C-alpha positions as CSV (number, residue, x, y, z in Angstrom):
1,M,-54.1,-30.4,85.4
2,Y,-53.6,-33.8,83.9
3,F,-53.8,-34.3,80.2
4,E,-53.1,-37.4,78.1
5,Q,-53.7,-38.4,74.5
6,L,-54.4,-42.2,74.0
7,S,-54.0,-43.7,70.5
8,T,-55.9,-46.6,69.1
9,P,-53.7,-48.6,66.6
10,G,-55.1,-49.5,63.3
11,L,-57.9,-46.9,63.3
12,G,-56.2,-43.6,63.6
13,C,-58.4,-42.7,66.6
14,Y,-57.4,-40.5,69.5
15,S,-59.1,-40.4,72.9
16,Y,-58.2,-38.2,75.8
17,A,-58.0,-38.1,79.6
18,V,-58.4,-34.6,81.2
19,G,-58.4,-34.2,85.0
20,C,-57.0,-33.0,88.2
21,P,-55.0,-35.3,90.5
22,L,-55.3,-32.8,93.3
23,A,-59.1,-33.0,93.2
24,G,-59.1,-36.7,92.2
25,V,-61.4,-36.3,89.2
26,M,-61.0,-37.1,85.5
27,A,-63.0,-36.9,82.3
28,V,-62.6,-39.2,79.3
29,I,-63.2,-37.9,75.8
30,D,-64.2,-40.2,72.9
31,P,-63.4,-43.5,74.6
32,R,-62.8,-46.6,72.6
33,R,-64.7,-49.8,73.3
34,D,-62.1,-51.6,75.4
35,V,-61.9,-49.2,78.4
36,D,-59.1,-50.7,80.5
37,A,-56.6,-48.0,79.4
38,Y,-58.7,-45.2,81.0
39,L,-59.2,-47.1,84.2
40,Y,-55.5,-47.6,84.4
41,V,-54.7,-43.9,83.9
42,A,-57.3,-42.9,86.6
43,K,-55.9,-45.4,89.1
44,E,-52.2,-44.5,88.5
45,N,-52.9,-40.8,89.0
46,N,-55.3,-41.2,91.9
47,M,-58.3,-39.9,90.0
48,R,-61.9,-41.1,89.7
49,I,-63.6,-40.9,86.3
50,T,-66.6,-38.6,86.7
51,H,-67.4,-37.3,83.2
52,I,-67.4,-39.0,79.8
53,F,-67.7,-36.7,76.7
54,E,-68.5,-37.7,73.2
55,T,-67.5,-35.0,70.6
56,H,-70.0,-36.6,68.2
57,I,-71.7,-39.9,67.3
58,H,-68.8,-41.8,65.8
59,A,-68.9,-43.7,62.5
60,D,-65.6,-45.5,62.5
61,H,-65.5,-47.1,65.9
62,V,-67.9,-48.4,68.5
63,S,-67.8,-46.1,71.6
64,G,-66.8,-47.4,75.0
65,A,-68.9,-44.7,76.7
66,Q,-71.6,-46.9,78.0
67,E,-69.2,-49.6,79.2
68,L,-67.1,-47.0,80.9
69,R,-70.2,-45.6,82.7
70,A,-71.2,-49.1,83.8
71,V,-67.8,-49.6,85.4
72,T,-67.3,-46.1,86.9
73,G,-70.8,-44.6,87.3
74,A,-69.7,-41.5,85.4
75,E,-72.3,-39.5,83.4
76,I,-72.1,-39.4,79.5
77,Y,-72.2,-36.0,78.0
78,I,-73.3,-35.5,74.3
79,H,-74.7,-32.6,72.4
80,E,-78.4,-32.1,72.8
81,N,-79.1,-32.8,69.1
82,A,-77.8,-36.4,69.4
83,A,-80.8,-38.7,69.1
84,V,-79.5,-41.6,71.2
85,D,-81.6,-44.3,72.9
86,Y,-79.7,-44.4,76.2
87,E,-79.5,-41.9,79.1
88,I,-77.2,-39.0,78.6
89,K,-76.5,-35.5,80.0
90,K,-77.3,-33.0,77.2
91,V,-74.6,-30.5,76.3
92,K,-75.3,-27.1,74.8
93,D,-73.1,-24.5,73.3
94,T,-70.9,-22.7,75.9
95,D,-71.7,-25.2,78.7
96,E,-68.9,-25.3,81.2
97,F,-67.4,-28.0,83.5
98,T,-64.9,-27.7,86.3
99,L,-62.8,-30.7,87.4
100,G,-60.4,-29.2,89.9
101,N,-57.8,-27.3,88.0
102,A,-59.2,-28.5,84.7
103,F,-61.8,-26.3,83.1
104,I,-63.8,-27.4,80.0
105,R,-66.0,-25.3,77.8
106,A,-68.1,-26.8,75.1
107,L,-68.5,-25.3,71.6
108,H,-71.2,-26.5,69.2
109,T,-69.2,-27.1,66.0
110,P,-71.5,-29.0,63.6
111,G,-70.5,-30.0,60.1
112,H,-68.9,-33.5,60.4
113,T,-72.2,-34.4,62.1
114,P,-75.0,-32.2,63.3
115,N,-74.2,-33.0,66.9
116,S,-70.4,-32.3,66.8
117,I,-68.8,-30.4,69.6
118,S,-65.3,-29.1,70.4
119,L,-63.9,-28.7,73.9
120,L,-61.8,-25.8,75.1
121,I,-59.5,-26.9,77.9
122,S,-58.0,-24.5,80.5
123,D,-55.4,-25.3,83.1
124,L,-56.6,-23.0,86.0
125,S,-53.4,-23.7,87.9
126,R,-51.5,-21.8,85.2
127,F,-53.8,-19.3,83.5
128,P,-57.6,-18.9,83.3
129,G,-57.7,-18.7,79.5
130,P,-57.9,-21.8,77.2
131,Q,-54.8,-23.8,76.5
132,L,-56.0,-26.7,74.4
133,L,-58.8,-27.3,71.9
134,L,-60.1,-30.8,71.4
135,T,-61.7,-30.6,67.9
136,G,-63.2,-34.0,67.5
137,D,-63.7,-34.5,63.8
138,L,-64.0,-30.9,62.9
139,L,-60.4,-30.0,62.4
140,F,-57.5,-32.4,61.9
141,V,-53.8,-32.0,61.5
142,G,-53.7,-31.1,57.8
143,D,-57.3,-31.5,56.9
144,I,-60.9,-31.2,58.1
145,G,-63.7,-33.7,58.9
146,R,-65.8,-35.1,56.1
147,P,-69.5,-33.9,56.0
148,D,-71.1,-36.8,54.1
149,L,-71.6,-39.4,56.8
150,P,-75.0,-38.2,58.0
151,G,-76.4,-38.9,54.5
152,A,-76.8,-37.4,51.1
153,D,-80.0,-35.6,51.9
154,M,-78.2,-33.5,54.5
155,L,-74.9,-33.0,52.6
156,D,-75.5,-29.4,51.5
157,E,-76.6,-28.4,55.0
158,Q,-73.6,-30.1,56.6
159,V,-71.1,-28.5,54.2
160,E,-72.5,-25.1,55.2
161,K,-72.3,-25.9,58.9
162,L,-68.8,-27.2,58.5
163,Y,-67.8,-23.9,56.9
164,N,-69.4,-21.8,59.6
165,S,-67.8,-23.9,62.4
166,L,-64.3,-23.6,60.9
167,Y,-64.4,-20.0,59.6
168,M,-66.7,-18.3,62.1
169,T,-66.9,-20.3,65.4
170,L,-63.2,-20.9,65.5
171,A,-62.3,-17.4,64.2
172,P,-62.1,-15.6,67.6
173,L,-59.9,-18.2,69.1
174,P,-56.1,-17.4,69.5
175,D,-53.4,-18.9,67.3
176,Y,-51.5,-20.3,70.3
177,L,-54.2,-22.9,71.1
178,E,-52.9,-26.4,70.9
179,V,-55.2,-28.5,68.7
180,F,-55.8,-32.2,69.5
181,P,-58.2,-34.0,67.1
182,A,-60.1,-37.2,67.4
183,H,-58.3,-38.8,64.5
184,G,-54.9,-39.0,62.8
185,E,-53.2,-40.8,60.0
186,G,-55.1,-43.9,59.0
187,S,-58.6,-42.6,59.6
188,L,-61.2,-42.4,56.9
189,C,-63.0,-39.5,58.6
190,G,-60.7,-37.2,56.6
191,R,-58.4,-37.3,53.6
192,G,-54.7,-36.4,53.9
193,L,-54.4,-36.6,57.7
194,S,-50.9,-36.0,59.0
195,V,-48.9,-38.4,61.1
196,K,-48.5,-35.7,63.7
197,P,-50.8,-36.2,66.6
198,S,-51.4,-32.5,67.4
199,T,-50.9,-29.0,66.0
200,T,-51.8,-25.4,66.8
201,L,-54.6,-23.4,65.5
202,G,-52.3,-20.8,64.1
203,Y,-50.2,-23.3,62.2
204,E,-53.4,-24.9,60.7
205,R,-54.5,-21.4,59.6
206,L,-51.2,-21.0,57.8
207,A,-50.7,-24.5,56.4
208,N,-54.0,-26.3,56.2
209,P,-55.4,-25.8,52.7
210,M,-59.0,-26.2,53.9
211,L,-58.6,-23.1,56.2
212,R,-57.1,-20.9,53.4
213,L,-60.1,-20.7,51.0
214,T,-61.5,-17.4,50.0
215,D,-65.2,-18.0,50.3
216,F,-67.9,-20.6,50.8
217,A,-68.3,-21.5,47.1
218,E,-64.6,-22.4,46.9
219,F,-64.8,-24.3,50.2
220,K,-67.8,-26.3,49.1
221,Q,-66.1,-27.3,45.8
222,A,-62.9,-28.3,47.6
223,V,-64.8,-30.4,50.2
224,L,-66.9,-32.3,47.7
225,S,-64.2,-32.8,45.1
226,D,-62.8,-36.1,46.4
227,L,-64.6,-37.4,49.4
228,P,-63.0,-40.5,51.0
229,M,-64.8,-43.9,50.5
230,R,-67.3,-44.9,53.0
231,P,-66.6,-48.4,54.5
232,Q,-69.5,-50.8,54.8
233,S,-69.1,-50.9,58.6
234,F,-69.8,-47.2,59.1
235,S,-73.6,-47.4,59.0
236,G,-73.7,-50.2,61.5
237,I,-71.3,-48.4,63.8
238,I,-73.4,-45.3,63.8
239,S,-76.4,-47.3,64.7
240,A,-74.6,-49.1,67.5
241,N,-73.4,-45.8,68.9
242,M,-77.0,-44.5,69.0
243,S,-78.4,-47.6,70.7
244,V,-78.2,-49.1,74.2
245,A,-75.0,-51.1,74.3
246,T,-75.1,-54.9,74.2
247,I,-73.6,-56.8,77.1
248,R,-70.2,-58.2,76.2
249,T,-70.0,-62.0,76.5
250,E,-66.7,-63.7,77.0
251,Q,-65.5,-66.4,74.7
252,K,-62.9,-68.9,75.9
253,P,-59.9,-69.2,73.6
254,S,-60.4,-73.0,73.6
255,D,-63.9,-72.5,72.1
256,S,-62.5,-70.3,69.3
257,A,-60.0,-72.8,67.8
258,L,-61.8,-74.2,64.8
259,S,-61.1,-77.3,62.8
260,A,-61.2,-77.3,59.0
261,R,-64.6,-79.1,59.1
262,Q,-66.0,-76.5,61.5
263,T,-64.7,-73.8,59.2
264,V,-66.4,-75.4,56.2
265,K,-69.7,-75.5,58.0
266,F,-69.4,-71.8,59.0
267,Q,-68.5,-70.8,55.5
268,S,-71.4,-72.8,54.1
269,A,-73.7,-71.0,56.5
270,G,-72.6,-67.6,55.3
271,A,-69.5,-66.7,57.4
272,V,-66.8,-64.7,55.7
273,L,-63.3,-66.2,55.9
274,L,-61.1,-63.2,56.7
275,D,-57.5,-63.9,56.0
276,L,-55.2,-61.5,57.9
277,R,-51.9,-62.9,56.7
278,D,-49.4,-60.9,54.6
279,A,-50.3,-60.3,51.0
280,S,-47.5,-62.5,49.7
281,S,-48.6,-65.5,51.8
282,Y,-52.2,-65.0,50.7
283,G,-51.2,-64.6,47.1
284,A,-49.2,-67.9,47.2
285,A,-52.1,-70.0,48.6
286,H,-55.5,-69.2,50.2
287,I,-58.9,-70.7,50.8
288,P,-61.3,-70.0,47.9
289,G,-63.8,-67.3,48.9
290,S,-61.7,-65.8,51.6
291,V,-61.0,-62.1,51.7
292,N,-57.5,-60.7,52.5
293,V,-56.6,-57.6,54.6
294,D,-52.9,-57.6,55.3
295,F,-52.2,-57.2,59.0
296,S,-48.5,-58.0,58.9
297,D,-47.5,-54.4,59.6
298,G,-50.2,-53.9,62.2
299,P,-54.1,-53.8,62.1
300,R,-55.8,-52.2,59.2
301,L,-59.2,-52.1,60.7
302,N,-60.7,-49.5,58.3
303,W,-60.0,-51.9,55.5
304,V,-61.8,-54.7,57.3
305,G,-64.7,-52.3,57.4
306,V,-64.4,-51.8,53.6
307,A,-64.1,-55.4,52.6
308,V,-66.5,-57.2,55.0
309,P,-70.2,-56.5,55.4
310,P,-71.2,-55.6,59.0
311,G,-72.9,-58.2,61.1
312,V,-71.7,-61.2,59.2
313,P,-70.0,-64.1,61.1
314,L,-66.3,-64.2,60.7
315,V,-63.7,-67.0,60.7
316,L,-60.1,-65.7,60.8
317,I,-57.1,-67.1,59.0
318,L,-54.0,-66.1,60.9
319,S,-50.3,-66.3,60.5
320,A,-50.0,-67.3,64.2
321,D,-52.7,-68.8,66.4
322,S,-51.5,-66.6,69.4
323,A,-52.7,-63.5,67.6
324,F,-56.4,-64.3,67.9
325,E,-57.2,-62.7,71.3
326,Q,-55.8,-59.3,70.4
327,I,-57.3,-59.3,66.9
328,R,-60.7,-60.1,68.4
329,V,-60.4,-57.0,70.6
330,E,-59.5,-54.9,67.6
331,L,-62.4,-56.2,65.5
332,R,-64.8,-55.4,68.4
333,R,-63.7,-51.8,68.2
334,I,-65.3,-51.5,64.8
335,G,-68.4,-53.6,65.6
336,Y,-67.5,-57.1,64.4
337,D,-68.8,-59.0,67.4
338,T,-69.6,-62.3,65.6
339,V,-66.1,-63.7,65.3
340,K,-66.7,-67.4,65.5
341,G,-63.0,-68.2,65.9
342,W,-59.9,-69.0,63.9
343,L,-58.9,-71.9,61.7
344,K,-56.4,-73.7,63.9
345,G,-53.4,-74.7,61.8
346,G,-54.3,-72.3,59.0
347,V,-54.2,-73.3,55.3
348,D,-52.1,-76.4,56.2
349,A,-55.0,-77.8,58.3
350,W,-57.4,-76.9,55.4
351,T,-55.4,-78.9,52.8
352,E,-54.9,-81.8,55.3
353,N,-58.7,-82.0,55.4
354,G,-58.9,-82.2,51.6
355,G,-59.7,-78.6,51.0
356,E,-58.6,-76.8,47.8
357,L,-56.5,-73.7,47.6
358,Q,-56.1,-70.9,45.0
359,N,-53.5,-68.2,44.4
360,L,-53.6,-64.5,43.6
361,P,-50.8,-63.7,41.2
362,Y,-48.8,-60.5,41.3
363,M,-47.7,-59.0,38.0
364,S,-44.5,-56.9,37.7
365,V,-44.4,-53.6,35.8
366,P,-42.2,-55.0,33.0
367,E,-44.6,-58.0,32.6
368,L,-47.6,-55.7,32.4
369,R,-45.8,-53.5,29.8
370,A,-45.1,-56.6,27.7
371,R,-48.7,-57.8,28.0
372,L,-50.1,-54.5,27.0
373,D,-48.0,-54.5,23.8
374,G,-48.9,-58.0,22.9
375,K,-52.1,-59.8,21.9
376,N,-55.0,-60.2,24.3
377,P,-53.9,-57.6,26.8
378,P,-55.5,-57.8,30.2
379,V,-58.2,-55.4,31.5
380,M,-56.7,-52.9,33.9
381,L,-58.9,-51.8,36.9
382,D,-57.6,-49.0,39.0
383,V,-59.3,-49.0,42.4
384,R,-57.9,-45.6,43.7
385,S,-60.2,-42.7,44.3
386,T,-61.4,-40.6,41.3
387,G,-59.1,-37.8,42.3
388,E,-56.0,-40.0,42.5
389,F,-56.9,-41.6,39.1
390,N,-57.5,-38.3,37.4
391,N,-54.1,-37.0,38.6
392,A,-52.2,-39.9,37.1
393,N,-53.1,-43.3,35.5
394,I,-52.0,-45.9,33.1
395,D,-53.4,-45.3,29.6
396,G,-56.3,-47.6,29.0
397,A,-57.0,-48.3,32.6
398,A,-60.6,-48.0,34.0
399,N,-61.3,-46.4,37.3
400,L,-63.3,-48.8,39.5
401,T,-63.4,-47.5,43.1
402,F,-64.0,-49.5,46.2
403,S,-67.4,-47.9,46.5
404,Q,-68.3,-49.1,43.0
405,I,-67.1,-52.6,43.7
406,L,-69.3,-52.7,46.8
407,E,-72.4,-51.0,45.3
408,K,-72.6,-52.7,41.9
409,D,-73.8,-56.2,41.3
410,A,-72.6,-56.0,37.7
411,L,-69.0,-54.9,37.1
412,P,-67.6,-53.7,33.8
413,I,-65.8,-57.0,33.1
414,D,-67.0,-60.6,32.6
415,T,-66.2,-63.0,35.5
416,G,-64.0,-65.0,33.1
417,A,-62.0,-61.9,31.9
418,E,-58.3,-61.5,32.8
419,A,-57.9,-58.3,34.9
420,V,-55.0,-56.6,36.6
421,I,-55.9,-54.6,39.7
422,I,-54.0,-51.4,40.4
423,C,-53.7,-48.9,43.3
424,Q,-50.9,-46.7,44.5
425,S,-48.7,-49.2,46.3
426,G,-50.4,-52.6,45.9
427,F,-52.1,-52.8,49.3
428,R,-55.6,-51.6,48.2
429,A,-55.4,-53.6,45.0
430,G,-54.7,-56.7,47.0
431,V,-57.8,-56.2,49.2
432,A,-59.9,-55.5,46.1
433,A,-58.6,-58.4,44.1
434,S,-59.4,-60.8,47.0
435,M,-62.9,-59.3,47.1
436,L,-63.3,-59.8,43.4
437,Q,-62.0,-63.4,43.6
438,A,-64.5,-64.1,46.3
439,R,-67.2,-62.9,43.9
440,G,-66.2,-65.3,41.2
441,Y,-63.6,-63.3,39.2
442,A,-61.0,-66.1,38.9
443,R,-58.5,-64.5,36.6
444,V,-57.5,-61.4,38.6
445,S,-53.9,-60.3,39.5
446,V,-52.4,-57.4,41.3
447,L,-49.9,-54.9,39.8
448,S,-46.9,-55.3,42.1
449,G,-45.8,-52.0,43.6
450,G,-48.8,-50.2,42.0
451,M,-48.6,-46.8,40.4
452,A,-45.5,-46.0,42.5
453,E,-43.6,-48.8,40.8
454,W,-45.1,-47.9,37.4
455,N,-44.0,-44.3,37.7
456,A,-40.6,-45.2,39.0
457,A,-40.0,-47.4,36.0
């Protein structure tokens, strides 16, 4: 049997290739939108892709299932409850599939979504019993899937289904099963996901706090106590994954290099200027109205989904023009298809065209302490989750989560007030401060190093 886990940087997503080189057949599970990696695996191992499985309708990335089917002719398999607009093969609980020495058995494990399935994998060349469990977004390494994405009206039902799937459906399965989830560290489909890409069912039963609760009431309280924020992009991605896929159109790099004048026109017409430079460069000088998500350590795609409304045109501000093509691929993975291009020459080209710049100051911990003890102290807005805030905060700070920033037209400060934005390390605060500046809050700054630096001092 052939088995490979494929990671998608910047999203915390895992997809899988399961097949049999002897029989020349392969299945792909939860494919990302750019499908070349799966075609390469199949070709290198003399296999043909015959099956495409979706463990559920995804919220955090646009699926590549329809594009992969168009290229390979493979059928798409999704649980029968999934109300999609395109042709699929419906999967029911206990359905079985044989691909040479690879044997797949589907389990209906709702809770993250009503249509979630897990896949038991057996290597028939070694042993008829199951060896692997692909859990989708049911069970992660160190956590479980969130139940709130299908909507508030279904939340109580989803929590109960999640409990039943984890505590009843998985109960008869042996501890030795290797568990491979659809997400890892960096995903917003769970909370404290581990950096480890896999685990065993037995270890999760020992170490995962969500599998060690005494009853449903305790489970429900734990699940609902501190749900992760929901990025703006999630609703659009869910809709895209339920609809017939749009045909990808190629855009020549030469057509994507924008002048400052073109950038001004796009911004005036409603485009968002998405600045992906490091936070220090953005803080020193950036185009007014732009939003910053620091990509200097790699893509932070979930944070783009938080900061930028889905469907809006984008113009990118980059540290290097050569990065555009790869970043466009990454943005397509989360449904941002209307990337108009990038500002060639960056902020230097902007100023050469007469454009103004603004800065985003960073305030040190000693400076904030001094300001709080003096006259006219700044307002402190902590953008961490409610659970993080309640665990530890700076006296006098107000908790203003990302969800509240996105949902509220009126925030608890005047646009002219001085405000220091706080998070754990400074990254989230930088994103939030750029969003607030773009909304007209001109006197915002970021606590350098965040609560980690505050606590250390």
